[in-house]
Backbone as numpy.savetxt, mean C-alpha at the origin, in Angstrom:
# Nx Ny Nz CAx CAy CAz Cx Cy Cz
-5.32 -12.12 5.74 -5.21 -11.17 5.82 -3.16 -11.39 5.57
-2.81 -11.55 5.97 -2.13 -11.61 5.97 -0.97 -12.68 4.97
-1.87 -13.23 5.16 -1.15 -14.98 3.99 -2.15 -13.43 2.98
-2.81 -13.25 2.60 -2.69 -12.51 1.20 -1.75 -11.74 0.54
-1.55 -11.06 1.42 -0.70 -9.91 1.71 0.79 -10.36 1.54
1.35 -11.40 1.95 2.49 -12.58 2.02 2.27 -12.55 0.27
1.08 -12.99 0.05 1.01 -13.66 -1.49 1.25 -12.83 -2.37
0.28 -11.37 -2.03 0.65 -10.12 -3.21 2.26 -10.42 -2.94
2.60 -9.64 -2.18 4.14 -9.26 -1.94 4.97 -10.01 -2.62
4.40 -11.51 -2.67 6.18 -12.33 -3.23 5.83 -12.11 -4.59
4.72 -11.96 -5.12 4.97 -11.55 -6.82 6.07 -10.68 -7.22
6.62 -11.18 -8.26 7.77 -9.99 -9.11 7.55 -9.25 -9.09
6.51 -8.88 -9.46 6.19 -7.10 -9.88 5.69 -6.28 -8.91
5.16 -7.00 -7.62 5.07 -6.23 -6.49 6.50 -5.73 -5.95
7.55 -7.09 -5.88 8.86 -6.32 -5.62 9.54 -5.39 -6.29
9.47 -5.72 -7.77 10.21 -4.57 -8.35 9.24 -3.28 -7.85
8.28 -3.25 -7.41 7.86 -1.73 -7.38 8.01 -1.55 -5.57
7.99 -2.71 -4.70 8.36 -2.08 -3.34 9.76 -1.62 -3.28
10.94 -2.05 -4.14 12.02 -1.74 -4.59 11.93 -0.28 -5.01
11.20 0.10 -6.50 11.48 1.16 -6.33 10.54 2.51 -5.55
9.93 2.13 -4.54 9.51 3.45 -3.28 10.77 3.63 -2.32
11.59 2.30 -2.30 12.45 3.07 -1.90 13.66 3.70 -1.61
13.48 4.41 -3.34 14.56 5.16 -3.80 14.79 6.64 -3.17
15.39 7.61 -3.24 15.73 8.96 -2.29 15.07 8.85 -0.77
15.03 8.04 -0.44 14.11 8.39 1.41 15.10 7.83 2.56
16.21 7.99 2.09 17.23 8.78 2.86 17.47 7.76 4.05
18.40 7.98 5.20 19.05 7.23 5.83 18.39 6.61 7.16
16.80 7.18 7.28 16.03 6.83 8.51 14.62 6.86 8.06
14.11 5.94 7.95 12.76 5.77 6.88 11.84 5.26 7.79
10.61 6.05 8.17 9.21 5.00 9.18 8.60 4.26 7.75
7.93 3.87 7.74 7.21 2.60 7.52 5.70 3.06 7.93
4.38 3.64 7.62 4.23 3.03 7.95 2.59 2.53 7.79
2.10 1.26 8.58 0.94 0.10 7.62 2.08 -0.34 7.50
2.94 -1.12 8.20 3.71 -2.40 8.18 3.39 -3.47 7.85
2.51 -3.90 8.70 2.34 -5.01 8.49 2.77 -6.19 8.41
3.43 -7.19 7.89 4.03 -8.05 8.36 5.82 -7.58 8.67
5.89 -6.72 8.25 7.31 -6.00 8.09 8.58 -6.55 7.49
7.70 -6.48 5.73 8.56 -6.43 5.47 9.23 -5.61 4.32
9.07 -4.68 4.31 9.37 -3.37 4.15 10.56 -2.42 4.69
10.41 -3.02 6.13 11.16 -2.40 7.15 12.58 -3.40 7.31
12.29 -4.87 7.40 13.75 -5.28 6.73 14.40 -5.46 5.61
13.63 -5.31 4.48 13.83 -4.92 3.55 15.31 -4.07 3.68
14.52 -2.45 3.67 14.82 -1.34 3.86 16.42 -1.55 5.12
15.91 -2.74 6.07 17.36 -2.37 7.41 18.49 -3.21 6.62
17.93 -4.37 5.64 19.19 -5.28 5.02 20.38 -4.09 3.98
19.57 -3.07 3.62 20.42 -1.89 3.43 20.71 -1.07 3.88
21.16 -0.80 4.71 22.01 -0.19 6.07 20.67 1.34 6.20
19.39 0.97 6.04 18.50 1.82 6.76 18.15 1.57 7.92
17.90 2.51 8.63 16.88 2.44 10.20 15.87 2.82 9.67
15.27 1.57 9.92 14.15 1.94 9.25 12.77 1.67 10.28
12.05 2.45 10.25 10.57 1.76 11.76 9.63 2.11 11.27
9.24 0.39 12.21 7.48 0.04 11.47 6.38 0.86 12.25
5.39 1.09 12.23 4.55 1.46 12.15 3.26 0.54 11.96
2.33 0.43 13.02 1.51 -0.50 12.78 0.15 -0.33 13.38
-1.58 -0.46 12.87 -2.28 0.21 14.19 -2.83 -1.25 15.16
-2.39 -2.01 14.20 -2.76 -3.37 14.55 -1.62 -4.18 15.38
-2.31 -4.96 16.99 -0.94 -5.20 17.52 -0.39 -6.51 17.36
-1.33 -7.68 16.76 -0.98 -8.67 16.25 -0.05 -8.57 15.13
0.08 -7.77 13.84 0.63 -7.25 13.44 2.76 -6.68 13.52
2.48 -5.68 14.80 3.10 -5.66 15.31 4.01 -6.66 15.26
3.08 -7.92 16.16 4.14 -8.48 17.44 4.31 -9.59 16.20
4.05 -9.48 15.12 4.23 -10.76 13.39 5.57 -10.13 13.87
5.80 -9.13 12.95 6.58 -8.56 12.38 7.89 -8.32 13.06
7.68 -8.05 14.91 9.09 -8.20 15.58 9.62 -9.47 15.28
8.37 -10.34 14.96 9.33 -12.03 15.38 9.94 -12.43 13.77
9.37 -11.53 12.86 10.14 -11.81 10.94 11.55 -11.09 11.44
10.93 -10.30 11.88 12.52 -8.99 11.51 12.81 -8.52 13.41
13.48 -9.54 13.89 13.62 -9.52 15.54 14.39 -8.08 15.91
15.46 -7.64 15.07 16.86 -6.78 14.86 16.61 -5.18 14.45
14.61 -5.15 14.24 14.02 -3.63 13.38 13.48 -3.53 14.51
12.89 -1.91 14.48 12.15 -1.15 15.60 10.93 -1.46 14.99
9.80 -1.65 15.79 8.92 -1.42 15.44 7.89 -1.14 16.61
6.32 -0.50 16.37 5.54 0.57 17.75 4.41 0.43 16.84
3.33 -0.15 18.33 1.88 0.09 17.74 2.28 1.48 17.71
0.83 2.23 16.59 0.26 3.60 16.74 -0.32 3.43 15.65
-0.82 4.90 15.78 -2.22 5.02 14.74 -1.48 6.21 13.96
-1.59 6.47 12.28 -0.87 7.13 11.15 -0.77 8.75 11.24
-1.87 8.77 12.53 -2.07 10.65 12.54 -1.35 11.05 13.51
-0.45 9.74 14.53 -0.37 10.05 15.83 1.21 9.77 15.55
2.28 9.64 15.45 3.34 8.56 14.99 3.91 9.53 16.35
5.10 8.44 17.06 6.03 8.16 18.40 6.91 8.84 17.50
7.02 9.91 16.72 8.18 10.50 16.51 8.64 12.01 16.40
10.14 12.86 16.67 9.92 13.86 17.06 9.87 14.46 15.99
9.42 15.92 15.53 9.52 16.48 14.57 11.09 16.36 14.00
10.67 16.24 12.67 12.40 16.01 11.46 13.23 15.11 12.06
12.59 14.02 12.09 13.43 12.56 12.70 13.76 12.03 12.02
12.87 12.09 11.05 13.13 11.25 9.07 13.41 11.50 8.15
14.13 10.70 7.25 14.46 11.64 6.38 13.51 10.92 4.99
13.00 9.64 5.60 11.84 9.23 4.61 10.86 8.80 5.46
9.54 8.60 4.28 8.23 7.97 4.90 7.66 7.51 3.53
7.02 6.43 4.11 6.64 5.74 2.62 5.29 5.04 3.77
3.90 4.70 2.79 2.90 4.69 3.51 2.32 3.72 2.16
2.34 1.99 2.24 1.89 1.29 1.47 0.67 0.91 1.49
-0.77 0.98 1.04 -1.90 0.35 1.24 -2.09 0.70 2.67
-2.10 2.01 2.97 -2.80 2.37 4.28 -4.16 3.62 4.48
-3.96 4.78 3.44 -4.66 5.70 3.28 -5.92 5.54 3.39
-6.43 4.75 2.55 -7.67 3.84 1.95 -8.52 3.86 3.11
-7.89 3.27 4.26 -8.18 2.44 5.36 -8.32 3.67 6.88
-8.31 4.91 6.09 -8.14 6.22 7.34 -9.48 7.04 7.01
-10.15 7.15 7.56 -11.33 8.28 7.81 -11.24 9.90 7.24
-9.84 10.22 7.36 -9.26 11.61 7.41 -7.80 11.35 6.47
-7.18 10.98 5.61 -6.00 10.95 4.90 -5.18 11.73 5.02
-5.98 13.10 5.03 -5.32 14.24 5.18 -4.20 14.43 6.23
-4.81 13.77 7.39 -4.04 14.39 8.94 -3.00 13.21 8.74
-3.12 11.76 7.44 -1.96 10.94 8.42 -0.64 12.17 7.25
-1.10 12.91 5.79 -0.21 13.62 4.95 0.58 14.82 6.16
-0.41 14.94 6.75 -0.18 16.15 7.58 1.01 16.33 8.63
1.02 14.32 9.37 1.73 14.34 9.67 2.84 13.57 9.65
3.08 13.04 8.60 4.08 12.77 7.39 5.37 14.11 7.05
4.20 14.70 7.41 5.33 15.87 7.59 5.99 17.03 8.37
4.68 16.13 9.49 5.75 16.76 10.44 7.09 16.07 11.28
6.69 14.50 10.63 8.17 13.97 11.32 9.37 13.97 10.47
9.21 14.41 9.19 10.11 14.49 8.26 11.08 15.40 8.52
12.07 15.23 8.33 12.95 16.25 8.06 13.07 17.53 6.73
13.91 18.33 7.10 14.18 19.36 5.88 14.26 18.30 4.38
14.13 18.52 3.39 14.02 18.09 2.20 13.41 16.59 2.21
12.51 15.51 3.25 12.23 14.77 3.04 11.59 14.43 2.24
11.41 13.19 1.65 10.19 12.35 0.91 9.85 11.50 1.40
7.67 11.81 1.26 7.45 10.90 1.13 6.78 10.23 0.21
6.42 9.04 0.30 6.10 8.33 -0.87 4.59 7.58 0.17
3.53 7.92 -1.07 2.31 7.12 -0.99 1.92 6.04 -1.79
1.72 4.67 -1.88 1.11 3.52 -2.37 -0.18 3.43 -2.10
-0.74 2.64 -3.42 -2.08 2.20 -3.24 -2.68 2.20 -4.18
-3.97 1.41 -4.48 -4.86 1.11 -5.08 -5.86 1.93 -4.99
-6.22 2.32 -6.43 -7.78 2.92 -6.38 -8.80 1.51 -6.58
-9.75 1.71 -5.82 -10.35 0.05 -5.39 -11.52 0.27 -5.86
-12.06 1.32 -6.58 -12.88 1.06 -8.09 -12.10 0.53 -8.92
-10.88 0.24 -9.34 -10.39 0.43 -10.84 -9.67 -1.34 -10.37
-9.82 -2.56 -9.69 -9.96 -3.57 -10.53 -10.42 -4.25 -11.80
-9.65 -4.73 -12.90 -9.91 -4.93 -14.12 -10.25 -6.22 -14.20
-11.36 -7.17 -14.61 -11.14 -8.12 -14.52 -12.16 -8.60 -15.90
-11.15 -10.21 -16.87 -12.25 -10.32 -17.53 -13.17 -11.19 -17.61
-14.38 -11.12 -17.67 -15.49 -12.02 -17.27 -16.71 -11.85 -18.81
-17.81 -12.97 -18.69 -18.95 -12.43 -19.73 -19.91 -11.66 -18.78
-19.55 -11.07 -17.71 -20.78 -10.20 -17.58 -20.05 -8.73 -16.73
-19.87 -7.93 -17.90 -19.38 -7.22 -16.87 -19.78 -6.37 -15.90
-20.94 -6.32 -16.11 -21.88 -5.20 -15.41 -21.56 -5.75 -14.09
-22.05 -7.11 -13.69 -21.62 -7.39 -12.92 -20.34 -7.47 -12.16
-19.64 -7.57 -13.05 -17.86 -7.06 -12.29 -18.21 -5.90 -11.71
-18.67 -5.05 -12.35 -18.73 -3.24 -11.69 -19.33 -3.57 -10.52
-20.58 -3.80 -10.52 -21.42 -4.03 -9.39 -20.48 -4.43 -7.82
-19.93 -5.72 -8.47 -19.11 -6.62 -7.32 -17.72 -5.32 -6.67
-17.30 -5.11 -7.85 -16.04 -4.20 -7.53 -16.40 -2.86 -6.78
-17.77 -2.14 -7.03 -17.87 -0.90 -6.34 -18.36 -1.58 -4.66
-19.43 -2.19 -4.57 -19.29 -2.89 -3.58 -18.23 -3.70 -2.85
-17.65 -3.95 -3.03 -16.27 -4.05 -2.11 -15.80 -2.50 -2.05
-15.51 -1.86 -3.41 -15.08 -0.92 -2.56 -15.68 0.25 -1.23
-16.50 0.23 -1.29 -17.48 1.33 -0.38 -17.51 0.78 0.70
-16.67 -0.89 0.92 -16.27 -0.66 2.09 -15.68 -0.44 2.91
-14.91 0.39 2.56 -13.56 0.93 2.24 -14.19 2.66 2.74
-13.30 3.44 4.46 -13.01 4.22 4.91 -13.09 5.35 2.94
-11.76 5.02 2.57 -11.74 5.99 1.57 -11.15 4.84 0.21
-12.14 3.94 -0.54 -11.37 3.74 -1.38 -11.28 4.20 -2.21
-11.30 5.75 -3.23 -10.89 6.09 -3.89 -9.46 7.17 -3.86
-8.87 6.71 -2.29 -7.51 8.36 -2.37 -6.64 7.98 -3.11
-6.33 7.30 -4.12 -5.42 6.93 -4.71 -5.13 8.05 -5.79
-6.65 8.28 -5.89 -6.56 8.39 -7.52 -6.54 10.58 -6.11
-6.48 10.84 -5.28 -5.58 11.82 -4.30 -4.53 12.55 -3.89
-3.42 11.29 -4.21 -2.57 11.59 -3.73 -1.42 12.90 -3.62
-1.82 12.92 -5.16 -0.96 14.28 -5.52 -1.47 15.63 -5.07
-3.23 15.56 -4.49 -3.01 16.73 -4.28 -3.42 16.77 -2.53
-3.71 16.02 -2.33 -2.99 15.51 -1.11 -1.40 15.97 -0.63
-0.54 15.66 -1.35 0.38 16.19 -1.26 0.88 17.52 -1.24
0.43 18.42 -2.62 0.71 19.66 -2.73 -0.09 20.20 -1.82
-1.33 20.06 -1.40 -2.10 20.55 -0.42 -1.91 20.70 0.83
-0.91 20.04 1.35 -0.24 19.71 2.30 1.22 20.09 2.97
1.90 20.70 2.41 2.94 21.19 2.43 4.05 20.51 1.74
3.95 20.02 0.38 5.19 19.41 -0.60 5.43 19.22 -1.88
6.81 19.84 -2.49 6.82 19.91 -3.24 6.99 18.79 -4.34
7.28 19.37 -5.71 8.56 18.40 -6.42 7.76 17.43 -6.96
6.31 17.65 -6.50 4.98 16.30 -6.70 4.98 15.00 -7.77
5.25 14.16 -7.57 5.28 13.22 -9.00 4.26 12.24 -8.71
3.48 11.53 -9.76 2.77 10.77 -9.56 3.31 9.29 -10.97
3.40 8.08 -10.35 3.30 6.93 -11.01 2.05 6.05 -10.89
1.79 5.01 -11.89 0.93 3.92 -12.36 1.84 3.02 -12.61
1.40 1.78 -11.71 2.49 0.84 -12.26 1.33 -0.86 -11.73
0.84 -1.38 -12.87 -0.20 -2.36 -13.14 0.56 -3.65 -12.60
-0.15 -4.47 -11.67 -0.19 -6.00 -11.41 -1.13 -6.76 -12.30
-0.50 -7.45 -12.90 -1.46 -8.51 -13.61 -1.05 -9.64 -13.28
-2.31 -10.25 -13.09 -2.07 -12.16 -12.93 -2.75 -12.43 -14.00
-2.34 -13.33 -14.79 -3.21 -14.68 -15.77 -3.33 -16.06 -14.96
-3.32 -16.38 -13.80 -3.20 -17.96 -12.99 -4.05 -17.21 -11.65
-4.25 -18.78 -10.84 -4.92 -18.66 -9.75 -4.49 -18.10 -8.85
-2.89 -17.94 -8.87 -2.47 -17.03 -7.40 -3.69 -15.88 -7.36
-4.54 -15.61 -8.02 -5.07 -14.02 -7.53 -6.60 -14.65 -6.88
-6.73 -15.91 -7.17 -8.00 -15.96 -6.65 -8.76 -15.94 -5.32
-7.43 -16.15 -4.14 -7.73 -15.56 -2.85 -8.37 -13.90 -3.28
-7.60 -13.28 -4.17 -7.88 -11.76 -3.74 -9.12 -11.64 -4.40
-9.52 -12.13 -5.82 -11.07 -11.82 -5.93 -12.18 -12.36 -5.06
-11.82 -13.94 -4.23 -12.98 -14.50 -3.26 -13.18 -13.29 -2.44
-12.52 -11.79 -1.74 -13.04 -10.88 -0.94 -13.64 -9.97 -2.29
-13.78 -10.47 -3.90 -14.75 -9.31 -4.04 -16.08 -10.32 -4.62
-16.11 -11.05 -4.85 -17.35 -11.60 -4.85 -17.24 -13.56 -4.74
-18.54 -14.39 -4.89 -18.67 -15.90 -4.78 -19.11 -15.88 -5.28
-19.41 -17.65 -4.98 -19.98 -18.60 -5.73 -20.33 -18.31 -7.10
-20.90 -18.51 -8.16 -20.69 -18.36 -9.39 -19.85 -17.96 -10.33
-19.76 -16.78 -9.87 -19.11 -15.57 -10.64 -17.08 -16.34 -10.84
-17.21 -16.33 -8.82 -15.78 -16.64 -8.44 -15.44 -18.13 -9.49
-16.40 -19.71 -8.82 -16.71 -20.39 -9.84 -15.64 -19.92 -11.66
-16.40 -19.22 -11.90 -16.47 -19.16 -13.52 -14.83 -18.54 -13.54
-14.12 -17.86 -12.75 -12.75 -16.94 -12.29 -11.87 -17.94 -11.99
-12.32 -19.47 -11.11 -11.95 -20.80 -11.41 -11.26 -21.22 -12.27
-12.33 -21.48 -13.37 -12.44 -22.66 -14.45 -11.62 -21.45 -15.65
-11.39 -20.46 -15.19 -10.67 -19.86 -16.55 -9.00 -19.81 -16.08
-8.60 -19.87 -14.86 -7.43 -19.90 -14.00 -7.39 -21.29 -14.86
-7.90 -22.07 -14.62 -7.53 -23.67 -14.51 -7.23 -23.98 -16.28
-7.71 -23.11 -17.09 -7.86 -22.99 -18.91 -7.38 -22.16 -19.80
-6.24 -21.63 -18.53 -5.24 -20.43 -18.52 -6.17 -19.40 -19.59
-7.46 -19.08 -19.22 -8.01 -17.44 -19.70 -8.16 -16.75 -18.60
-7.82 -16.64 -17.32 -7.95 -15.74 -16.47 -7.18 -14.35 -17.36
-7.57 -13.38 -16.61 -6.99 -11.78 -16.81 -7.15 -10.79 -15.80
-6.76 -10.49 -14.75 -7.26 -9.47 -13.80 -5.87 -8.66 -13.79
-5.68 -7.45 -13.34 -4.95 -6.21 -13.30 -5.49 -5.55 -12.82
-4.65 -4.93 -11.69 -5.03 -3.74 -10.82 -3.62 -2.97 -10.57
-3.93 -1.74 -11.19 -2.84 -0.07 -11.24 -3.02 -0.06 -9.27
-1.69 0.06 -9.88 -1.15 0.87 -8.42 -0.03 2.51 -8.25
-0.78 2.97 -7.70 -0.28 4.48 -7.71 0.38 4.60 -6.49
1.29 5.36 -7.33 2.90 5.80 -6.83 2.95 7.35 -6.87
2.79 7.62 -5.71 3.20 9.35 -5.53 3.91 9.26 -4.34
5.08 10.95 -4.91 5.73 11.35 -4.18 6.26 12.49 -3.98
6.89 12.88 -2.60 6.80 14.31 -2.81 7.94 15.25 -1.64
8.26 16.32 -1.49 9.45 16.32 -0.99 8.98 17.41 0.22
9.34 17.72 1.47 8.61 18.07 2.55 9.79 19.82 2.14
7.97 20.59 2.20 8.92 21.74 1.75 8.94 22.57 3.23
9.24 23.55 3.22 9.67 24.22 4.13 8.78 24.90 4.56
């Protein structure tokens, strides 16, 4: 999984989006679901006190090895080891779809944010993979089946309402689309389907005819009084 995440994070489009999410987070930021810690390391390089949180101890171990001078904790997104109002920025990238009750994480975000603190939620809607294929019905079946393996596959379309309903103002939503036309996306597609369908996508990549697009939703809001 980490290898796949690293490959995605290395894409120029993903790097640009990640940089965009860092804007206006202030000088103390918690990155929830930090994974291998890349965002924490990049924020720390900017002079920010960045705190990485992940529920997976293996991820935290890897992140600590990669970014030994940064701060990491094993913790749940709904119970952060932080004091009330202790951070100026909250970032959750590709996290809420994995939670049974994502609103609890947003409530927790408001708790740990200081006055006028900024929350940023980033992720895809797992129903909206755009994949060129000669069998669109099969694509729909495979994509929806993959989505249904997630606790909350469509939570990204709820980001705005989650922020509005849980104490945030000045809420905005953007969509940034990552596009692949080469074999770099094949490991991602292998998580959706296999067999003849995947072979066809690999052949498309070899013939420079592959097209995959994934819209990424970015919502942000300010902690209300």
